[in-house]
N, C-alpha and C positions, 0 to 999 in steps of 0.2 A: 535651750531646751528643745529636744526634737519633738516631732508631732505625736509620736506614741506616748511619750511622757506627759505631754500637754493633755492628751485625751484621757489618760489614766487619772491625772490629777483632777480634771473636770468631772469625771465620773465619781471620784472619791468625794469631792466637794458636794456634788448633788446627793450622794448617799448620806453624807453627814447632815445635810439639811433635813432629809427625810427621817433619819434616825432621831434627830433632835425634836422634830415636830410631831412624829407619830409614835416614837418609841421603837425599840428593837423588835419586839414581838409583832407589832402591827406593820412593819415595813417589809415589803416583799421585793425580791430581786427583780421581778418584772417591772415594778414601779420605778426602781432605780434606772433600769434600762430605758423605760419610756421617758422619764424626766431628762435623761442624758441624750435622748434621741438616737439610741443605738439598739441593735437587736439583742435579745437576751443571751444568745450564744457568745457574744463578745464579753459580756459580764462574766459568764461561766468560764470563758478562756482565761480571764484575768484572776478570778478567785474561785476556789473549789466550792465554797458554800458561804452562807450568810455570816456565820460566825467569823470565818477568816476575813471576810470583807469588813466586818465591824472592827476587828482587831487592827486592820490596816488603816481604817479611819482614825482610830485612837493614836496609832503611831504617827500618822500624818499630822494630826492636831498637835501632838507633842513637838514635832519638828518645826511646825509653824511657830509655836510658842517659844521654842528655843531660839529661832531666828529673830523673833521680835525682841526677846531679851538681849541677844547678842547685839542687835542693832541699837537698842537703847543704851547699852554699855558703851558702844563705839561713839555714839553721839555725846554722851556724858564725858568720855575721856578726851574728846576733841572739841569741847564747847568753845574754848578760846579761839581755836582755828576757824570754827564756823562763824563766830562773831566777827572775826577779822574779814572773812570772806563776804559776809553780809555788808559790812562797811565799805569794802572795795566795790561791791555792786552798786551801792547807793552813790558812791563817788562817780562811777562810770556814767550815771545818768546826766552828769554835768558836761559830758563830752559828746561831740557829734562826730560822725565818720565823714571824712573828706577824701578825695582822690589822692591828694599829695601826702597827707599825714593822717593816719587812721584815727588819731585822737587829738583833736585840737580843742582846747577849752572854749566854750561858747563865748566867754568874755573877750577872746581875742578876735572874734569875727565881727 
């Protein structure tokens, strides 16, 4: 993610927090700018008005929700593989790293 996308997402997240806590009508663009630590003109460069900004917040929230759902499905589909990986990690704790052989069982030392 490049810096401008990161900044845009940070501004959107700040706006979402303000919209949720104060409501649409009581949230001002200048407040979003102040909370985001940027000048108002940058907010106005990104969004023409508060309604467009609000719509972008809704789209962003939906994309986050879709990503979470997709990730949850991915985890569920790969539950056995994840379990196998966890078991492998537990087994690796029984080994130590040496200069000659990277994994020698502790019981052999």
